[in-house]
C-alpha positions as CSV (number, residue, x, y, z in Angstrom):
1,M,0.0,0.0,0.0
2,S,2.8,2.4,0.8
3,I,4.3,1.9,-2.7
4,F,1.1,3.0,-4.3
5,V,1.0,6.1,-2.2
6,Q,4.5,6.9,-3.1
7,I,3.8,6.4,-6.8
8,I,0.7,8.7,-6.7
9,R,2.5,11.4,-4.7
10,R,5.5,11.3,-7.1
11,S,3.2,11.4,-10.1
12,V,1.2,14.4,-8.8
13,T,4.5,16.3,-8.1
14,L,5.8,15.6,-11.6
15,I,2.5,16.7,-13.2
16,S,2.6,19.9,-11.1
17,V,6.1,20.6,-12.2
18,L,5.4,19.9,-15.9
19,T,2.3,22.2,-15.8
20,N,4.3,24.9,-14.1
21,Q,2.0,24.8,-11.1
22,F,4.9,23.8,-8.8
23,P,8.4,25.2,-9.3
24,L,11.3,22.7,-8.6
25,Y,15.0,22.7,-9.1
26,P,16.3,20.4,-11.8
27,S,18.1,18.2,-9.2
28,H,14.9,17.8,-7.3
29,L,13.1,17.0,-10.4
30,Y,15.6,14.3,-11.3
31,A,15.3,12.9,-7.8
32,E,11.5,12.8,-8.0
33,I,11.7,11.0,-11.4
34,I,14.2,8.5,-10.0
35,A,12.0,7.9,-6.9
36,L,9.0,7.4,-9.2
37,I,10.9,4.9,-11.3
38,V,12.2,3.0,-8.2
39,S,8.6,2.9,-6.9
40,L,7.3,1.5,-10.2
41,L,10.1,-1.1,-10.2
42,L,9.3,-2.0,-6.6
43,L,5.6,-2.3,-7.6
44,F,6.4,-4.5,-10.6
45,G,8.9,-6.6,-8.5
46,T,6.4,-7.2,-5.7
47,A,3.8,-8.3,-8.3
48,K,6.3,-10.9,-9.6
49,I,7.8,-12.0,-6.3
50,A,4.5,-12.3,-4.4
51,P,3.4,-15.6,-6.1
52,L,6.9,-16.9,-5.5
53,F,6.7,-16.1,-1.8
54,L,3.2,-17.7,-1.8
55,S,4.6,-20.8,-3.6
56,I,7.4,-21.0,-1.1
57,R,5.0,-20.7,1.8
58,N,2.8,-23.4,0.3
59,S,5.9,-25.6,-0.2
60,E,6.9,-25.0,3.4
61,E,3.5,-26.1,4.6
62,S,3.6,-29.1,2.4
63,L,7.0,-30.0,3.7
64,R,5.8,-29.5,7.2
65,V,2.9,-31.8,6.6
66,A,5.2,-34.3,4.8
67,K,7.7,-34.1,7.7
68,N,4.9,-34.7,10.3
69,A,3.7,-37.7,8.2
70,L,7.2,-39.0,7.8
71,L,7.9,-38.6,11.6
72,K,4.7,-40.4,12.3
73,A,5.6,-43.2,9.9
74,H,9.1,-43.3,11.4
75,N,7.7,-43.7,14.9
76,E,5.3,-46.4,13.8
77,L,8.2,-48.2,12.1
78,E,10.4,-48.0,15.2
79,K,7.5,-49.3,17.2
80,K,7.0,-52.3,14.8
81,V,10.8,-52.9,14.7
82,A,10.9,-52.9,18.6
83,E,8.0,-55.3,18.7
84,R,9.6,-57.5,16.1
85,T,12.9,-57.4,17.8
86,L,11.3,-58.4,21.1
87,E,9.6,-61.3,19.3
88,L,12.9,-62.4,17.7
89,N,14.6,-62.2,21.1
90,K,11.9,-64.4,22.6
91,V,12.3,-66.9,19.7
92,N,16.1,-66.8,20.1
93,E,15.8,-67.4,23.8
94,Q,13.5,-70.3,23.2
95,L,15.8,-71.7,20.6
96,R,18.8,-71.3,23.0
97,N,16.9,-73.1,25.8
98,E,15.9,-75.9,23.4
99,I,19.6,-76.2,22.3
100,I,20.7,-76.3,25.9
101,E,18.1,-78.9,26.7
102,H,19.1,-80.9,23.6
103,K,22.8,-80.8,24.7
104,K,21.8,-81.9,28.2
105,S,19.8,-84.7,26.7
106,E,22.7,-85.7,24.6
107,E,25.0,-85.5,27.6
108,N,22.6,-87.6,29.7
109,L,22.3,-90.1,26.9
110,R,26.0,-90.3,26.5
111,K,26.4,-90.8,30.3
112,S,23.7,-93.4,30.3
113,L,25.3,-95.3,27.4
114,Q,28.7,-95.0,29.2
115,E,27.1,-96.3,32.4
116,L,25.4,-99.1,30.5
117,K,28.7,-100.1,28.9
118,Q,30.4,-100.1,32.3
119,T,27.6,-102.2,33.7
120,Q,27.8,-104.6,30.8
121,D,31.6,-104.8,31.2
122,A,31.2,-105.4,34.9
123,L,28.6,-108.2,34.2
124,I,31.0,-109.7,31.6
125,I,33.8,-109.6,34.2
126,K,31.6,-111.2,36.8
127,D,30.5,-113.9,34.4
128,R,34.2,-114.5,33.6
129,Q,35.0,-114.6,37.3
130,A,32.2,-117.1,37.8
131,V,33.5,-119.3,35.0
132,I,37.0,-119.0,36.4
133,G,35.8,-119.9,39.8
134,Q,34.2,-123.1,38.5
135,M,37.2,-123.9,36.4
136,A,39.6,-123.3,39.4
137,A,37.5,-125.4,41.7
138,S,37.5,-128.3,39.3
139,M,41.2,-127.9,38.4
140,A,42.6,-127.4,41.9
141,H,42.5,-131.0,43.0
142,E,42.7,-132.6,39.6
143,V,45.8,-130.7,38.5
144,K,47.6,-129.3,41.5
145,N,48.1,-132.6,43.3
146,P,49.7,-134.4,40.3
147,L,51.9,-131.3,39.6
148,T,53.1,-131.5,43.2
149,A,54.0,-135.1,42.7
150,V,55.8,-134.3,39.4
151,R,57.7,-131.5,41.0
152,G,58.8,-133.7,43.9
153,F,60.1,-136.5,41.6
154,A,61.8,-133.8,39.4
155,Q,63.6,-132.5,42.5
156,I,64.8,-136.0,43.4
157,L,65.9,-136.5,39.8
158,E,67.8,-133.2,39.9
159,E,69.6,-134.2,43.0
160,K,70.4,-137.7,41.8
161,S,71.6,-136.5,38.4
162,S,74.2,-134.1,39.5
163,Y,76.8,-136.2,37.6
164,D,74.8,-135.9,34.3
165,N,74.6,-132.3,33.2
166,I,72.0,-132.9,30.5
167,L,69.7,-134.9,32.8
168,N,70.1,-132.4,35.5
169,Q,69.2,-129.6,33.1
170,Y,66.1,-131.5,32.0
171,A,65.0,-131.9,35.6
172,H,65.6,-128.2,36.2
173,I,63.3,-127.4,33.2
174,I,60.6,-129.8,34.5
175,I,60.7,-128.0,37.9
176,G,60.5,-124.6,36.2
177,E,57.5,-125.6,34.0
178,V,55.7,-127.1,37.0
179,D,56.2,-123.9,38.9
180,S,54.8,-121.9,35.9
181,A,51.7,-124.2,35.8
182,N,51.3,-123.8,39.6
183,S,51.5,-120.1,39.2
184,V,48.7,-120.1,36.6
185,I,46.5,-122.3,38.8
186,N,47.2,-120.0,41.8
187,D,46.1,-117.0,39.7
188,F,42.8,-118.8,38.9
189,L,42.4,-119.7,42.6
190,R,42.9,-116.1,43.6
191,L,40.1,-115.0,41.3
192,S,37.8,-117.7,42.5
193,R,38.5,-117.1,46.2
194,P,39.7,-113.5,46.5
195,S,41.2,-112.9,50.0
196,H,40.5,-109.9,52.1
197,P,43.6,-107.8,52.8
198,L,45.1,-108.1,56.3
199,L,45.8,-104.4,56.9
200,E,48.8,-103.5,59.0
201,H,51.2,-100.6,59.3
202,H,54.0,-100.9,56.7
203,S,56.7,-98.6,55.5
204,L,56.2,-98.1,51.8
205,S,59.8,-96.9,51.5
206,T,61.1,-100.2,52.9
207,L,58.7,-102.2,50.8
208,V,59.7,-100.5,47.6
209,K,63.4,-100.9,48.4
210,G,62.8,-104.6,49.0
211,I,61.0,-104.9,45.6
212,A,63.9,-103.2,43.9
213,T,66.3,-105.7,45.5
214,L,64.2,-108.7,44.3
215,V,64.0,-107.6,40.7
216,K,67.6,-106.3,40.5
217,P,69.1,-109.5,39.2
218,Q,66.6,-109.9,36.5
219,A,67.1,-106.2,35.6
220,L,70.9,-106.6,35.4
221,L,70.6,-109.4,32.9
222,K,68.7,-107.1,30.6
223,N,71.0,-104.1,31.2
224,I,68.3,-102.2,33.1
225,Q,69.1,-99.7,35.8
226,I,66.8,-99.3,38.8
227,E,66.3,-96.0,40.6
228,C,64.2,-95.7,43.8
229,Q,63.0,-92.4,45.2
230,S,61.1,-92.4,48.5
231,L,59.7,-89.8,50.9
232,K,62.1,-88.3,53.4
233,I,59.5,-88.6,56.1
234,P,58.3,-92.1,57.2
235,A,55.8,-93.4,54.7
236,S,53.8,-95.6,57.0
237,C,50.6,-96.9,55.3
238,F,47.8,-99.2,56.4
239,I,48.1,-102.1,53.9
240,D,48.4,-105.8,53.4
241,G,52.2,-106.0,52.8
242,K,52.1,-109.4,51.0
243,Q,49.4,-108.3,48.6
244,I,51.0,-104.9,47.7
245,K,54.3,-106.7,47.3
246,Q,52.6,-109.1,44.8
247,V,51.2,-106.1,42.9
248,L,54.5,-104.3,42.7
249,L,56.4,-107.4,41.7
250,N,54.0,-108.1,38.8
251,I,54.2,-104.4,37.6
252,C,58.0,-104.4,37.8
253,Q,58.3,-107.6,35.9
254,N,56.0,-106.3,33.2
255,A,58.2,-103.2,33.0
256,I,61.4,-105.3,32.7
257,E,59.8,-107.4,30.0
258,A,58.9,-104.2,28.1
259,M,62.6,-103.2,28.0
260,S,64.2,-105.9,25.8
261,N,67.1,-103.6,24.9
262,G,67.9,-102.2,28.3
263,G,66.6,-99.0,29.9
264,Y,65.6,-97.5,33.2
265,L,63.1,-98.6,35.9
266,F,62.0,-95.8,38.2
267,I,60.1,-96.5,41.5
268,T,58.9,-93.5,43.4
269,V,56.8,-93.0,46.6
270,A,55.0,-89.7,47.1
271,Y,52.2,-88.3,49.2
272,E,49.5,-86.3,47.4
273,N,46.0,-85.2,48.5
274,E,46.0,-87.3,51.7
275,Q,47.0,-90.5,49.9
276,F,50.2,-92.3,49.1
277,C,51.2,-92.6,45.5
278,I,53.6,-95.4,44.2
279,T,54.7,-94.9,40.6
280,V,56.5,-97.5,38.6
281,S,57.9,-96.0,35.3
282,D,59.9,-97.6,32.5
283,T,61.6,-96.6,29.3
284,G,60.3,-99.5,27.4
285,S,58.2,-100.0,24.2
286,G,55.0,-98.6,25.7
287,M,51.5,-99.6,24.9
288,S,48.8,-98.7,22.4
289,E,45.5,-97.1,23.4
290,E,43.6,-100.3,22.8
291,T,46.0,-102.2,25.1
292,I,45.6,-99.6,27.9
293,E,41.8,-99.7,27.6
294,N,41.8,-103.5,28.0
295,I,44.8,-104.0,30.3
296,F,42.6,-104.8,33.4
297,V,40.2,-107.1,31.4
298,P,40.6,-110.8,32.4
299,F,42.4,-113.0,29.9
300,F,43.5,-110.0,27.8
301,T,47.2,-110.2,27.1
302,T,49.8,-109.2,24.5
303,K,52.3,-111.8,25.7
304,T,52.7,-115.2,23.9
305,N,52.8,-117.1,27.3
306,G,50.7,-114.8,29.4
307,T,47.3,-115.6,31.1
308,G,46.0,-112.1,31.0
309,L,45.2,-112.2,34.8
310,G,48.1,-110.4,36.3
311,M,46.9,-106.8,36.0
312,F,43.3,-107.8,36.8
313,I,44.5,-109.3,40.0
314,C,46.5,-106.2,40.8
315,Q,43.5,-104.0,40.2
316,S,41.4,-106.2,42.5
317,I,44.0,-106.0,45.3
318,I,44.3,-102.3,45.1
319,E,40.5,-101.8,45.0
320,A,40.2,-104.1,48.1
321,H,42.6,-101.5,49.8
322,R,40.2,-98.8,48.7
323,G,42.8,-97.5,46.4
324,K,43.1,-96.9,42.6
325,I,45.5,-98.0,39.9
326,Q,46.1,-96.0,36.8
327,V,48.2,-96.8,33.7
328,L,49.6,-94.1,31.3
329,S,51.7,-95.1,28.3
330,T,53.1,-93.8,25.0
331,E,54.3,-96.2,22.3
332,G,58.0,-96.0,21.9
333,I,58.6,-93.9,25.0
334,G,57.5,-95.9,28.0
335,T,54.8,-96.6,30.6
336,H,53.8,-95.1,34.0
337,C,51.8,-97.3,36.4
338,I,50.5,-95.3,39.3
339,I,49.1,-96.8,42.5
340,Y,47.1,-94.6,44.9
341,L,46.6,-95.9,48.5
342,P,44.6,-94.1,51.2
343,H,46.3,-92.9,54.3
344,Y,45.5,-94.3,57.7
345,T,41.9,-93.3,58.4
346,S,39.0,-94.5,60.5
347,A,37.4,-96.0,57.4
348,A,40.5,-98.0,56.7
349,K,40.6,-99.2,60.3
350,E,36.9,-100.2,60.1
351,H,37.7,-102.0,56.8
352,C,40.5,-103.8,58.5
353,E,38.4,-104.9,61.4
354,T,35.6,-106.1,59.1
355,S,38.1,-108.1,57.0
356,A,39.7,-109.6,60.1
357,S,36.3,-110.7,61.5
358,A,35.4,-112.2,58.1
């Protein structure tokens, strides 16, 4: 509105000057003309720019509306994404729980199968023991008495044939073979009538040194060096000395037989976790995993003249002492046989009294 007023006022002034009704200096006249031209230009520019401003204003409104719609859509999308994420998390948690349950089921099934196998193995061993017991009972009188007679006559023959080296050698072989047969029969008898350990205080260090002395001649013949390492403190344990001696002798003989080209036999006594630990180690040929798994199974043997009862009897003796026997071996390197025996406890004393009364 102010532009129109300016244009009218400038136009009236110019008309007055042109009609000589209003005198004006030339500079003032030029100024009025310029002002009129500027006003006209402003009027023309406003007429052109106004639709542009209106268009921009409309665009801003459209953008505002679009922005609000986009914001609303964004909020709805975020809400749906959050809901979907929550659903996926629930599904993932359910799947995770199902996987855990499945793994637990597999683990339980594996344990059940393992227990079933152990039970089956135990039943098989018991069946074998029953068969051995029957065999031993029938063999004891039928075989042992004739063998005793044969050995007696062989001893007489050995004494009488001192002048004949060949005959004396044959008699000596007969005695040796009879002793081997008696040893096999005695193994069978031990399985059929397992004896309870007579527990008494024994020094494990003294017992181990005695075993080393017994096997030393056999070891020297095969170029095997024996090393013993015992506790500095008295290693007094509540055991059946004869049975533990039998176990150690059997293990040491196995170790010596495994070192055909010489080597080292280590016997150590230690005390760990309130139990004594006797370790017999050798640098022999070692054993395969299959042999280790079956080493305590009756009648399993890798020897050409073995009965497969030695290690089973050893295990039975150690378990009767409430101990444990473990075998670790690597082919080509050697074998470690570890015997764990409990320290003197009230339980051992009770076990001893029960065994004595039985």
